[in-house]
C-alpha positions in Angstrom: 35.4 -24.9 23.9 33.1 -25.9 21.1 30.5 -23.1 20.7 28.0 -25.7 19.5 27.8 -27.0 23.1 26.8 -23.6 24.4 24.7 -21.9 21.8 21.0 -22.9 21.5 21.6 -26.5 22.8 18.7 -27.8 24.8 18.1 -30.9 26.8 14.5 -31.7 28.0 13.5 -28.2 27.0 16.1 -26.5 29.1 19.4 -24.9 28.1 22.1 -27.5 28.2 24.6 -25.0 29.6 23.1 -22.1 31.6 25.0 -19.2 33.1 25.9 -21.0 36.3 27.3 -24.1 34.6 29.2 -21.9 32.2 30.7 -19.9 35.0 31.7 -23.1 36.8 33.3 -24.5 33.7 35.3 -21.2 33.1 36.4 -21.0 36.8 37.4 -24.7 36.7 39.5 -24.2 33.6 41.1 -21.1 35.1 41.9 -23.0 38.3 43.4 -25.9 36.4 45.6 -23.5 34.3 46.9 -21.8 37.5 47.6 -25.2 39.1 49.5 -26.4 36.1 51.4 -23.1 35.9 52.6 -23.5 39.5 53.9 -26.9 38.6 55.8 -25.6 35.6 53.3 -26.6 32.9 50.4 -24.9 31.1 47.0 -25.5 29.7 46.1 -24.4 26.1 42.5 -23.5 25.7 40.8 -22.6 22.4 37.3 -21.6 21.3 35.9 -23.0 18.1 34.9 -26.1 16.3 37.5 -28.8 17.1 37.7 -30.0 13.5 38.8 -26.4 12.6 41.2 -25.6 15.4 43.1 -28.8 16.2 45.4 -28.7 13.2 46.1 -25.0 13.6 46.9 -25.6 17.3 49.3 -28.4 16.5 51.0 -26.2 13.8 51.3 -23.3 16.3 52.8 -25.5 19.1 55.3 -27.2 16.8 56.5 -30.3 18.6 53.4 -32.1 19.7 53.7 -35.6 21.2 50.0 -36.2 22.1 46.5 -34.8 21.5 43.8 -35.6 24.1 40.1 -34.9 23.6 36.7 -36.1 24.8 33.5 -36.6 22.9 30.2 -35.3 24.1 27.9 -38.1 25.3 25.0 -38.5 23.0 21.5 -38.5 24.4 19.8 -41.9 24.6 16.1 -41.6 23.8 
C-alpha cells in the first residue's frame, strides 16, 4: 500500500480513498490472503513507497522469480 494514494489525495474535490473504500480494500486483501493460505500459498503486503520497499522485500524473501505490480491510472483532464 502506497501511502501517497491514501493521504490527502483528491479527485473532483473529494477524497480519492474514503473510509468505506479503504475498509473494502483492506477486507479484500485479507480475504485474498486467507484464500491463498488455504491453497498453500501466501500474500505479502507492505506499506510504503514502492520505490523504497521493493528492493528490501526481494532481499528479505531471498529467491524471487517474479515481481508483479500495477500503476495508478493518471487522471485525464
